C-alpha positions in Angstrom: 132.1 149.4 82.4 130.7 149.5 79.0 133.0 146.7 77.5 132.4 144.5 80.5 133.2 140.8 79.2 130.6 139.2 81.5 127.9 141.4 80.1 129.0 140.9 76.7 129.0 137.0 77.1 125.4 137.0 78.7 124.0 139.1 75.8 125.7 137.2 73.3 124.2 134.0 74.9 120.8 135.6 75.0 120.7 135.9 71.2 122.0 132.4 70.8 119.3 131.0 72.9 116.6 133.0 71.3 117.5 132.2 67.8 116.0 128.6 67.4 112.6 130.2 68.8 112.3 132.1 65.5 111.9 128.9 63.5 109.4 126.0 63.3 108.0 124.4 65.3 108.4 127.3 67.8 107.3 129.6 65.1 108.0 132.9 67.0 108.7 134.6 63.6 108.1 138.1 65.3 111.1 137.4 67.5 113.4 137.6 64.7 113.0 141.1 64.3 114.8 141.7 67.7 116.7 138.4 67.9 120.1 140.1 67.0 119.5 143.2 69.3 121.3 141.5 72.4 124.5 140.6 70.4 124.5 143.8 68.9 124.7 145.5 72.4 127.3 143.1 73.2 129.4 144.4 70.6 129.5 147.9 71.9 132.9 148.7 73.3 134.3 145.3 71.8 137.4 145.3 69.6 136.8 143.2 66.4 138.9 140.3 68.0 136.6 140.0 71.0 133.6 140.6 68.7 134.6 137.7 66.7 134.5 135.3 69.7 131.4 136.7 71.1 129.7 136.2 67.6 131.2 132.5 67.5 129.6 131.9 71.2 126.4 133.3 69.7 126.3 131.1 66.5 127.3 128.0 68.3 124.5 128.1 70.8 122.1 129.3 68.1 122.8 126.3 65.7 123.1 123.9 68.4 119.6 124.8 69.4 118.4 124.8 65.7 120.2 121.5 64.5 120.0 119.4 67.8 118.2 116.9 65.7 121.4 116.0 63.8 122.3 113.5 66.9 119.0 111.5 66.3 119.9 111.1 62.5 123.5 110.0 63.2 123.0 107.9 66.4 119.5 106.4 66.1 119.7 105.8 62.3 123.2 106.2 61.3 124.5 103.8 64.2 127.2 106.2 65.2 128.1 105.9 69.1 126.4 108.6 71.2 129.6 110.5 72.0 130.6 110.6 68.4 127.2 111.7 67.4 127.4 114.7 69.7 131.1 115.4 68.8 130.1 115.5 65.1 127.1 117.9 65.8 129.4 120.1 67.9 131.8 120.3 65.2 129.0 121.2 62.6 127.5 123.9 64.8 130.8 125.3 65.5 131.6 125.6 61.8 128.2 127.3 61.4 129.0 129.5 64.2 131.8 130.8 62.2 129.5 132.8 60.2 128.1 134.7 63.0 131.6 135.4 64.3 132.6 136.9 61.0 129.5 139.0 60.9 130.2 140.2 64.6 133.7 141.0 63.9 132.9 142.9 60.7 130.2 144.9 62.4 132.5 145.8 65.2 135.3 146.6 62.6 132.5 149.0 60.7 131.5 150.6 64.2 134.6 152.7 64.1 133.3 154.2 60.8 129.9 155.7 59.9 128.8 152.5 58.2 128.3 149.9 61.1 124.5 149.4 61.3 123.9 150.5 57.7 126.3 147.7 56.4 125.1 145.2 58.9 122.3 143.6 56.6 124.7 143.5 53.6 127.3 141.5 55.5 124.8 139.2 56.9 123.2 138.3 53.4 126.9 138.0 52.0 127.8 135.3 54.7 124.2 133.5 54.1 125.0 133.5 50.5 128.5 132.0 51.3 127.0 129.5 53.6 124.6 128.2 50.8 127.6 127.3 48.6 130.8 126.7 50.5 131.9 123.2 51.2 128.7 121.8 49.2 126.5 124.3 51.4 124.3 124.1 54.3 121.7 127.0 54.0 119.6 125.6 56.9 117.8 128.2 59.1 118.7 131.3 57.1 117.1 134.0 59.1 114.6 134.9 56.3 112.9 131.5 56.7 111.6 132.8 60.0 109.0 134.7 58.2 107.5 132.0 56.1 104.2 132.7 57.8 104.2 136.4 57.2 103.1 136.4 53.6 103.0 140.1 53.0 106.6 140.3 53.9 108.0 137.3 51.9 106.6 138.5 48.6 109.8 140.4 47.8 111.6 137.2 47.6 110.2 136.8 43.9 113.1 139.4 43.2 115.7 138.9 45.9 115.4 135.3 47.1 115.2 134.3 50.7 118.1 136.5 51.1 116.1 139.8 50.7 113.8 138.8 53.7 117.0 138.0 55.8 118.3 141.5 54.7 115.2 143.1 55.9 115.1 141.5 59.1 118.8 142.3 60.0 118.2 146.1 58.9 115.6 146.3 61.5 117.5 144.7 64.1 120.6 146.9 63.3 118.3 150.1 63.2 116.9 149.1 66.8 120.4 148.4 68.2 121.6 151.9 67.0 118.5 153.6 68.5 119.2 151.7 71.9 122.7 152.4 72.0 122.2 156.1 71.3 119.5 156.0 74.2 122.0 154.3 76.6 124.6 156.8 76.1 122.1 159.5 76.8 120.8 158.1 79.9 124.4 157.4 81.3 124.8 160.9 81.1 127.5 160.7 78.4 127.5 163.0 75.4 125.9 160.9 72.5 126.6 161.4 68.9 124.1 162.7 66.5 120.7 161.1 66.6 121.0 158.1 64.4 118.7 158.5 61.2 120.2 156.6 58.3 119.5 153.0 59.5 116.1 153.7 61.1 115.0 155.5 58.0 116.4 152.7 55.9 114.5 150.1 57.9 111.3 152.0 57.8 111.6 152.6 54.2 112.6 148.9 53.3 109.6 147.7 55.5 107.2 149.9 53.7 108.3 148.8 50.3 108.2 145.1 51.2 104.7 145.3 52.8 103.2 147.6 50.2 104.7 145.2 47.4 103.5 142.1 49.3 99.8 143.4 50.0 99.6 144.4 46.3 100.7 140.9 45.3 98.5 139.1 47.7 95.8 141.0 46.3 96.2 139.5 42.9 96.4 135.7 43.6 96.4 133.0 40.8 92.8 131.7 40.5 92.1 127.9 40.4 88.9 127.3 38.5 87.0 127.7 35.3 89.3 128.7 32.3 92.5 128.1 34.3 95.1 125.5 34.2 95.3 123.6 37.4 96.2 119.9 38.3 94.6 117.7 40.9 97.2 115.6 43.0 97.1 113.0 45.6 99.8 112.6 48.0 100.5 109.5 50.0 102.1 109.5 53.4 102.6 106.0 54.3 104.4 106.7 57.7 106.9 103.7 57.3 109.3 103.4 60.3 113.0 104.0 59.3 114.2 100.9 61.0 111.8 98.7 58.9 112.2 100.7 55.6 114.8 98.4 53.9 114.0 95.3 56.1 112.8 92.5 53.8 110.5 91.1 56.4 108.4 94.2 56.2 108.3 94.5 52.4 104.9 93.0 52.0 103.3 95.2 54.8 104.9 98.3 53.1 103.6 97.6 49.7 100.1 96.8 51.0 100.0 100.0 52.8 101.0 101.9 49.8 98.3 100.2 47.7 95.6 101.0 50.3 96.5 104.7 50.6 96.9 105.1 46.8 93.2 103.8 46.5 91.9 106.5 48.6 94.0 109.2 46.8 93.4 108.1 43.3 89.9 109.2 42.5 89.6 112.2 40.2 93.3 113.1 40.4 95.8 113.7 37.6 98.8 112.5 39.4 99.7 110.3 42.7 103.0 111.0 44.3 104.7 108.7 46.8 107.8 109.9 48.9 111.5 109.7 48.5 112.8 106.0 48.2 109.1 104.7 48.9 109.5 101.3 47.3 111.4 99.1 49.7 113.5 97.6 46.8 115.3 98.7 43.5 112.4 99.4 41.2 114.3 98.3 38.0 116.0 95.4 39.5 113.2 93.2 40.9 110.7 92.4 38.5 108.2 90.7 40.8 107.8 93.5 43.1 108.0 96.2 40.2 105.1 94.3 38.6 103.0 94.9 41.7 103.6 98.7 41.5 103.1 98.9 37.6 99.6 96.8 38.1 98.6 99.1 40.8 99.2 102.1 38.4 97.1 100.3 35.6 94.5 99.5 38.0 93.6 103.1 39.0 94.7 104.7 35.7 96.5 107.5 37.3 100.2 108.5 36.8 102.6 107.7 39.7 105.5 109.7 40.8 107.5 107.7 43.4 111.1 107.5 44.7 113.4 104.5 44.4 117.1 104.2 44.2 118.4 103.3 40.7 121.4 100.8 40.5 124.2 101.7 37.9 127.9 100.5 37.5 131.1 102.4 36.9 133.3 101.3 33.8 135.4 99.3 36.2 132.1 97.2 37.2 131.8 98.7 40.6 128.0 99.4 41.5 126.7 102.8 42.8 123.3 104.2 43.3 121.2 107.2 42.1 118.7 108.6 44.4 115.9 108.6 41.7 112.1 109.7 41.2 110.4 107.8 38.6 107.3 108.7 36.6 104.9 106.0 35.4 102.2 106.6 32.7 98.6 105.2 33.4 99.7 102.2 31.4 102.7 101.7 33.6 105.4 102.9 31.1 108.3 105.0 32.6 107.8 108.5 31.2 110.8 109.9 32.7 113.2 109.8 35.7 114.9 112.4 37.7 118.0 111.7 39.7 119.0 113.8 42.7 121.9 116.1 41.9 122.7 117.7 45.4 123.4 114.9 47.8 123.4 114.8 51.5 127.3 114.8 52.7 127.7 112.1 55.3 124.3 110.9 54.5 124.3 109.8 50.9 128.0 109.7 50.5 131.1 110.4 52.6 133.4 113.2 51.4 137.2 112.5 51.7 136.4 108.9 52.5 139.9 107.9 52.8 140.5 110.4 55.6 137.0 110.1 57.2 136.8 106.3 57.0 135.5 106.2 60.6 132.0 107.8 59.4 131.3 104.9 57.2 128.3 103.7 59.4 126.3 106.8 58.5 125.6 105.2 55.1 125.0 101.7 56.5 122.4 99.8 54.7 122.0 102.6 52.0 125.1 102.5 50.0 127.2 105.2 48.4 125.2 107.5 45.9 126.3 109.3 42.9 124.8 112.8 41.9 122.7 113.4 38.9 123.6 115.8 36.3 120.5 117.2 34.7 117.4 119.1 36.1 115.0 116.9 34.3 111.5 118.3 33.4 108.8 115.7 33.5 105.3 115.7 31.8 102.1 114.5 33.0 98.8 114.5 31.0 95.7 116.2 32.7 92.4 114.6 32.8 90.4 118.1 32.3 91.4 118.5 28.6 88.9 121.7 28.4 91.1 123.7 30.9 94.4 122.3 29.9 94.0 122.6 26.3 95.1 119.1 25.9 98.7 120.2 27.2 100.4 118.1 29.5 101.6 119.7 32.9 105.4 120.3 33.1 107.0 120.0 36.5 110.2 119.5 38.3 111.2 117.4 41.1 113.6 118.0 44.0 114.3 115.4 46.3 114.6 116.0 50.1 117.9 118.1 51.0 117.7 119.7 47.5 114.9 121.8 48.3 116.7 124.0 50.7 118.9 125.4 48.0 117.3 128.2 46.2 119.3 127.9 43.0 118.4 124.1 42.4 114.7 124.9 42.4 115.3 128.0 40.3 116.7 125.9 37.6 113.5 123.7 37.1 111.4 127.1 37.2 113.7 128.6 34.4 113.5 125.5 32.2 109.5 125.8 32.2 108.3 123.9 35.2 104.6 124.9 35.7 104.5 123.4 39.3 107.1 121.7 41.6 107.2 118.4 43.5 109.5 117.7 46.5 109.6 114.1 47.8 111.3 113.3 51.1 111.9 111.1 53.9 112.1 113.1 57.1 111.9 109.8 59.3 115.7 110.4 59.9 115.0 113.3 62.1 112.7 111.6 64.6 110.2 113.7 66.6 111.9 117.0 66.4 111.7 120.5 65.1 113.4 119.3 61.7 110.4 118.3 59.8 108.6 121.6 60.5 111.8 123.6 59.6 112.1 121.6 56.3 108.6 122.2 55.3 108.9 125.9 56.1 111.7 126.5 53.7 109.5 125.2 50.9 107.3 128.3 51.3 110.0 130.4 50.0 111.0 128.3 47.1 107.3 128.8 46.1 107.4 132.4 46.4 110.9 133.0 44.7 109.5 131.2 41.5 105.7 131.8 41.8 105.3 128.1 41.3 102.9 125.9 43.6 104.5 123.0 45.3 103.1 119.5 46.4 105.3 117.7 49.0 105.2 114.0 49.8 107.0 112.9 52.8 107.3 109.3 54.1 106.4 110.5 57.8 105.3 114.2 57.1 104.9 116.9 56.7 103.0 116.3 53.5 101.1 119.1 51.7 100.3 121.9 49.2 101.7 125.4 48.8 100.4 128.0 46.4 102.7 130.3 44.4 102.3 133.1 46.8 103.5 130.8 49.8 100.0 130.1 51.2 100.1 126.5 53.0 96.8 125.0 51.6 97.0 121.8 53.3 99.5 120.4 55.7 99.5 116.9 57.5 100.6 116.1 60.9 103.9 114.1 61.3 104.2 110.5 62.0 100.7 109.7 60.8 99.4 107.6 57.9 97.5 109.7 55.4 96.3 110.0 51.9 95.3 113.7 50.9 94.2 115.2 47.5 94.4 119.0 46.5 94.3 121.0 43.4 97.0 123.6 42.7 97.6 126.2 39.8 99.9 125.8 37.0 102.0 128.6 35.9 104.8 129.6 33.7 105.5 133.2 35.4 109.2 133.6 35.3 110.0 136.0 38.3 113.1 138.4 38.4 114.7 135.8 40.8 113.9 132.9 38.3 115.5 134.7 35.4 118.6 136.4 37.2 119.1 134.2 40.5 121.1 135.5 43.5 121.8 139.0 42.0 120.6 140.4 45.1 122.9 138.4 47.3 126.0 139.1 44.8 125.3 142.8 45.4 125.3 142.6 49.1 128.6 140.5 48.8 130.1 143.4 46.8 129.0 146.2 48.8 130.2 144.2 51.9 133.6 144.0 50.3 133.7 147.7 49.5 132.7 148.6 53.0 135.4 146.4 54.6 138.0 147.8 52.3 137.0 151.4 53.1 137.3 150.7 56.8 140.6 149.0 56.2 142.1 151.9 54.4 140.8 154.5 56.8 141.6 152.6 60.0 144.4 150.3 59.5 145.2 147.0 61.1 145.9 148.4 64.6 142.3 148.8 65.3 141.7 144.9 65.5 143.4 144.7 68.8 
């Protein structure tokens, strides 16, 4: 029977199992173009209510496979009991699965009209956009990120953001599903409807536009060399074990390692970058150790950007922390500081603490953080005055989790950042796919705003990405390294930089209109 529940469950599970393989470090990006085909077939003959549960099952499995590393962060480093860690992960993936459930129910609802497969990519993007912002947002493993290695496809992100890449992937999946269902009906001896033309034609047209635009853009890369502005950067990946990071007994060994690696990266560079919370102390609070860092900067004569918590006080005298990035001049003056604005829920602060008091251990040894308020643009002088015209390079910093939010990076580019830096400590993820997934997302941030990225990570992946998303250098994880590279400076303001998520807003509006039209035409009885 076409609507067999067992068959539908199996097909839903297939999509759920295959979904994580589309992302790093499996990197089967080609699979994303067909990964939704099984669940689309499962929706054939399913009422919207059943489709909701099939979609939820798909999403639960998909996100459990994509974000299994959450258990490592909560149990090994957050000190939560194993059972509670798995329970928390299950709740998180069940929540994320709801977005797939709503997608499946909506597509099933539209299947009763002429708009099902044509409307599918609009619905998917609207839900990805909602997931980016709702409840502080968690846009991890958006479908478009699976294509971070296919440069000719992702260049459209400078107009649409990552959402446009997701749209294209879902459009192809939906077109293939419509063709497959029409073929199956014909093979069963049933009288199929009119040969589907709209969604396949839209998929072919969409792919053609994306590829032609991408190939054209890749044929005009920003040049680094004579007569152009560029910056030479040294990245330090110290590989400090998370269990030792804030242990006073390891403070001396940590500082010695940073000093040794900095010496290797300093020669001929305009800027040295250490990772998030690199200093095993509060930089502004401990003069002795602060003096060691400033002396190191003066010794090499190179500006240093590094992460360190900043201690501040509420009006009532209670202390709090800021997750900050400091920029020191060659003579060791503080040129500027950026405070992380988008904090990690349950990692840097506990939302609704009076209710979720039992999760206090997640921030054990770290303390509660408050968000910063301003996307601060920092400036660093360049050694090569001939090419730079004597002007400093202007850049923005995003810290760890912030880089997965398109609009956070866009604010810096809109304010005139000529390149971007992201500093992070991915030791929390352990040996898992998370550091690779995290790094892959930076590629889309570079393309969206046409800015090069330098990324310094405590345990990796550190590296450089150019404005067209090319990964110029990438380190291995859990290795001690010092690398140098040169990236172009630019102030190109893309459509996405200027106008933001207009494409996603449009998809959300069209989704609403499609669902409203279906509601007016079919009525509530069709949900049963």
